[in-house]
Backbone as numpy.savetxt, mean C-alpha at the origin, in Angstrom:
# Nx Ny Nz CAx CAy CAz Cx Cy Cz
24.86 -4.01 4.05 23.47 -3.16 4.60 22.54 -3.42 3.53
23.19 -3.27 2.32 21.99 -3.19 1.12 20.98 -5.16 1.28
21.83 -5.75 1.61 21.06 -7.35 2.43 20.02 -6.91 3.62
20.49 -5.99 3.75 19.34 -5.77 5.18 18.28 -5.23 5.01
18.92 -3.95 3.99 17.25 -3.43 3.31 16.70 -4.04 2.79
16.96 -4.67 1.73 16.03 -5.67 0.86 15.44 -6.33 1.79
15.64 -7.03 2.36 15.34 -7.94 3.83 14.23 -7.52 4.48
14.17 -6.07 4.92 12.88 -5.20 5.58 12.34 -5.19 4.62
12.44 -4.62 3.27 12.03 -4.07 2.31 10.92 -5.68 2.07
11.30 -6.73 2.10 10.46 -8.39 1.81 9.66 -8.61 3.28
10.28 -8.35 4.50 9.31 -8.18 5.53 8.20 -7.14 5.61
8.23 -6.32 5.08 7.32 -5.08 5.19 6.06 -5.76 3.98
6.54 -6.12 2.70 5.55 -6.70 1.67 5.17 -7.41 2.22
5.89 -8.99 2.34 5.01 -10.30 3.05 4.23 -9.68 4.58
4.57 -9.38 5.24 4.02 -8.72 6.65 2.62 -8.20 6.25
2.45 -7.54 4.97 0.87 -6.87 4.70 -0.08 -7.93 4.66
0.02 -10.01 4.51 -0.59 -10.33 4.41 -1.42 -10.75 6.06
-0.61 -10.23 7.11 -0.99 -10.47 8.75 -2.22 -8.90 8.97
-1.95 -8.06 8.02 -2.87 -7.35 8.74 -4.23 -6.99 8.42
-4.54 -7.68 7.16 -5.65 -7.61 6.46 -6.43 -7.88 7.80
-7.87 -7.51 6.80 -8.87 -7.55 8.16 -9.33 -8.94 8.13
-10.66 -9.53 9.06 -11.28 -11.02 8.75 -11.41 -11.33 7.48
-11.69 -12.26 7.28 -11.84 -12.97 5.88 -13.34 -12.54 5.09
-14.08 -12.43 5.55 -15.12 -11.97 5.45 -15.42 -10.75 4.94
-14.59 -9.45 5.85 -14.64 -8.10 5.33 -13.62 -7.79 4.57
-12.55 -8.82 4.19 -11.51 -8.65 3.08 -11.97 -9.20 1.31
-13.21 -10.07 1.72 -13.72 -10.34 0.63 -14.45 -9.46 0.45
-15.30 -9.05 1.11 -16.06 -7.55 0.25 -15.51 -6.39 0.50
-14.39 -5.94 1.03 -13.65 -5.10 0.25 -12.98 -5.74 -1.13
-12.88 -6.85 -1.55 -12.22 -7.27 -2.77 -13.25 -6.82 -3.77
-14.33 -7.33 -3.49 -15.81 -7.30 -4.43 -16.14 -5.58 -4.35
-16.03 -4.99 -4.33 -16.38 -3.61 -4.10 -15.31 -3.10 -4.86
-14.12 -3.54 -4.56 -12.87 -2.73 -5.08 -12.43 -3.67 -6.79
-13.53 -4.71 -7.13 -13.68 -4.91 -8.69 -15.03 -4.17 -9.30
-15.97 -3.95 -8.42 -16.75 -3.52 -9.14 -17.20 -2.56 -9.74
-15.84 -1.36 -8.87 -15.82 -0.26 -8.82 -14.50 -0.35 -10.16
-13.55 -1.04 -10.07 -12.70 -1.19 -11.40 -13.28 -1.34 -12.45
-14.24 -2.17 -12.46 -15.07 -2.54 -13.69 -15.68 -1.44 -14.38
-16.41 -0.64 -13.44 -17.28 0.50 -14.09 -16.31 1.33 -14.41
-15.20 1.83 -12.93 -14.80 3.20 -13.16 -12.98 2.96 -13.37
-12.40 2.20 -14.10 -11.23 1.92 -14.31 -9.97 2.59 -13.44
-9.79 3.58 -13.77 -9.11 4.53 -13.26 -9.19 4.84 -11.62
-10.72 5.45 -11.49 -10.56 5.50 -9.87 -10.68 3.84 -9.20
-10.88 2.73 -9.63 -10.49 1.79 -9.22 -9.16 1.04 -9.01
-8.61 1.44 -9.91 -6.99 1.09 -9.91 -6.59 1.84 -8.44
-6.58 3.39 -8.57 -5.92 4.12 -7.79 -6.90 4.02 -6.36
-7.84 2.99 -6.02 -8.51 2.80 -5.11 -7.44 1.64 -4.38
-7.40 0.76 -5.46 -6.36 -0.65 -5.03 -5.07 -0.13 -4.66
-4.35 1.07 -5.42 -3.14 1.15 -4.74 -3.10 1.95 -3.22
-4.02 2.62 -2.85 -4.15 3.32 -1.72 -4.36 2.30 -0.84
-5.46 1.52 -1.06 -5.28 0.36 0.30 -4.09 -0.77 0.33
-3.51 -0.90 -0.87 -2.17 -1.46 -1.11 -1.01 -0.67 0.12
-0.91 0.63 -0.29 -0.19 1.23 0.51 -0.57 1.72 1.99
-1.59 1.54 2.34 -2.65 1.61 3.78 -1.66 0.10 4.24
-1.89 -0.43 3.76 -1.29 -2.05 4.42 -0.05 -2.01 4.46
0.95 -1.29 3.55 2.04 -1.43 3.55 2.88 -0.85 4.79
1.74 0.58 5.21 2.22 1.51 5.92 1.85 0.77 7.32
0.86 -0.24 7.15 0.16 -0.72 8.78 1.87 -1.77 9.39
2.21 -2.65 8.59 2.85 -3.65 8.29 4.48 -2.74 8.97
4.67 -1.38 8.22 5.73 -1.03 8.70 5.52 -0.77 10.21
4.61 -0.09 10.55 4.51 0.06 11.75 4.52 -0.68 12.86
4.37 -1.94 12.51 3.91 -2.64 13.25 5.23 -3.78 14.44
6.45 -3.32 13.49 7.08 -3.64 14.94 7.03 -3.08 15.77
6.88 -2.11 15.61 6.80 -1.18 17.33 6.64 0.48 17.14
7.39 0.93 18.68 7.67 2.32 18.35 8.56 2.92 17.44
8.19 4.11 16.80 8.83 4.27 15.71 10.09 5.02 15.86
10.72 5.27 17.38 11.82 5.58 18.00 12.42 4.35 18.11
11.99 3.10 17.99 12.90 2.09 18.14 13.14 1.01 16.97
13.15 1.76 15.31 13.19 1.52 14.60 14.86 0.78 13.96
15.00 -0.25 13.53 16.14 0.11 12.86 16.53 0.77 11.76
17.88 1.27 11.28 18.14 1.81 10.32 17.68 1.20 8.86
17.82 0.33 9.32 17.60 -0.84 7.60 15.69 -0.74 7.23
15.28 -1.02 8.45 13.69 -1.14 8.40 13.21 0.79 7.77
13.62 1.54 8.85 13.48 2.95 8.31 14.26 3.28 7.25
14.57 2.89 6.66 15.51 3.64 5.05 14.36 2.81 4.02
14.20 1.14 4.18 12.98 0.63 3.53 11.97 0.79 3.68
11.34 1.79 4.72 9.88 2.20 4.74 10.42 3.86 3.78
11.22 4.30 3.70 11.31 5.40 3.38 11.19 5.34 1.94
11.92 4.07 1.59 11.96 3.81 -0.11 10.08 3.35 -0.38
9.87 2.39 0.12 8.61 1.97 -0.37 7.67 3.09 0.16
7.67 3.92 0.73 6.89 4.93 0.58 6.85 5.86 -0.13
8.39 6.24 -0.86 8.65 7.18 -1.67 7.60 6.68 -2.89
7.92 5.13 -3.06 7.55 4.62 -4.53 5.32 4.82 -4.10
4.91 4.18 -3.11 3.82 4.88 -2.91 3.39 5.95 -2.98
3.99 6.91 -3.07 3.53 8.42 -2.80 3.73 9.26 -4.60
4.68 8.55 -5.19 4.44 8.73 -6.78 3.66 7.76 -6.81
3.14 6.87 -7.15 2.52 5.75 -7.64 1.24 6.57 -7.41
0.80 6.71 -6.24 -0.84 7.13 -5.68 -0.93 8.62 -6.22
0.04 9.58 -6.51 -0.11 10.88 -7.12 -0.09 10.93 -8.14
0.17 9.70 -9.09 0.31 9.56 -10.33 -1.36 9.03 -10.77
-1.41 8.28 -10.11 -2.98 7.99 -10.21 -4.22 8.71 -9.67
-3.87 9.62 -9.03 -4.62 9.98 -8.78 -4.83 11.76 -9.75
-3.71 12.12 -10.31 -3.96 12.73 -10.87 -4.37 12.37 -12.38
-4.15 10.81 -13.19 -4.98 10.25 -14.14 -6.24 10.26 -13.59
-6.66 10.23 -12.60 -8.35 9.95 -12.22 -8.68 11.22 -12.37
-8.04 12.22 -11.91 -8.82 13.39 -11.98 -8.81 14.09 -13.56
-7.70 13.50 -13.89 -7.56 14.41 -15.56 -8.86 13.79 -16.25
-9.06 12.55 -16.01 -9.69 11.38 -16.86 -11.32 11.50 -16.26
-11.57 12.67 -15.74 -12.85 12.49 -14.99 -14.08 12.96 -15.64
-15.11 12.03 -16.40 -16.15 12.47 -16.69 -17.76 12.07 -16.26
-18.64 12.94 -15.72 -19.57 12.75 -15.38 -20.81 11.92 -16.33
């Protein structure tokens, strides 16, 4: 069971590359995120992790209908989603707490 869950976690993570937009758009997104990160570090890091979370969710739901997911893939999605939620809330809190005009 644990091997199946770990394999599904790796499938979700490595499947994120298949759901990137085309090359020009991906390069544009990367440049914008780097510029934001240079000028506003915490906001840039939060946006990078939010983008990674969006790619992971797209990769998770790419297998098909949510009612036809295997138990291993569902548990892998719950584990990845939990860690993504904690990280994104932490980064959002740090971004708001350190916000300066």
